[in-house]
N, C-alpha and C positions, 0 to 999 in steps of 0.2 A: 263719287269719291275716287274710284278705280281710274277713271278717266283722267282726273285731275293729277294723280300720281304718276300715270304714264306720261302724260305731257311734260311734267317737271323733269322727270327722269330722262326722258328721250328727247322730245323735241327743243324744250329749253335747256337741255344738257345742264341741269342742277343737280349736283351731288351732295351727299352728306358732308357737312363741315363740322368738325367738332371744335366749337368755340369754348373758352374756359369762362368767359363772363356772360352774365345773364342778359345784359343789354346787347351784347352782339348777337346772342342766340334770338332775341327778339327782332333786331334788325335783319337778321338773315332770314327769319320767317316772313317778315314784312316785304323784303324784296322778292322772295319767291311768290308770295301771294299778289304783288303787283304784277309781277311777270306773267302769271297765270291770267289775271284779269285782262292785261293787254293782249294776250295771245286769244283770248275768246272774244275780245271786243273786234280785233282784226279779222277774226273768223266770220263773225256776223257781219262786218262791213263788207267783207268779200262776198258772202253769200247774197247780200242785198245787191251788189254791183255785178251779179251774174257771173263771178269768178271762180265759183266753187266754195267749199269751206276749208280749204288747207292754207292756213295761215304761213307755213314754212316757206312756200315759194314767194309769197309776197315779201316776207322779211328778207329773204336772200337777195331779191331784186333791189328793194329799197336800200339794203346795206351797201349796194355798190355806188350809190351817190356819194360823192366825195365833198368833204368840207376841208378847205385849205386856210391856213393863217398866213397872211402876208405881213412880214415885219420890215419895216423901212426906218433904219437910223437916219436922222437930219444932221446937217453940219453943225447945228447949235447942241447937239448931244441928246435931243429928245428922241422918242421912238414913236412912230406911227404904226399902229396895228389895224389890221382889217381882217376880218373873217369873212370867207366868200364859199358860197356854194357852188359847185360846178354845175354846169347845164345837164339837165337828165336826158338820158338818151330817148329816142322816140318811144321805145317799148315802156321805159319808166314814167314818161309823160303820159301815156295812155292809162297806164296803171293808176297814177296818182289821180288823173282825171275821173277814172271810173269810180275811184274810192272817194271822191271829193275832198282829196287832201291837196294843200297848196304848200309849197316850199316858200320860206320867207326870202325876200329881196335880199337881206343883209341879216347877219346875225351879230349880236353885240359880243364883243371879245372880253373875257373875264380872265383877268391875271390869275395864275395858279401859284 
């Protein structure tokens, strides 16, 4: 339990948030738990891939992969939207390959 608390406060940068509503408190706890599970999962994947067991470096490297939204208005007034993923660097490609992760060719665009 100590390790989970240390990871949440340090590596995940999760700090106490004082919510006023019970459903927000529960949602915050869920997000913290899911972040911890993801942290541990990536750590296990890294260890199996021979990359050590420190997920911070992996998250930092993967976070550099860019996603770009292209928005093109047409003469008819419609808007064409396309979400693209930038080509990973050689180091990122090796990292993804060793972790057996694959970037999608395209992402669906969701209106906000």
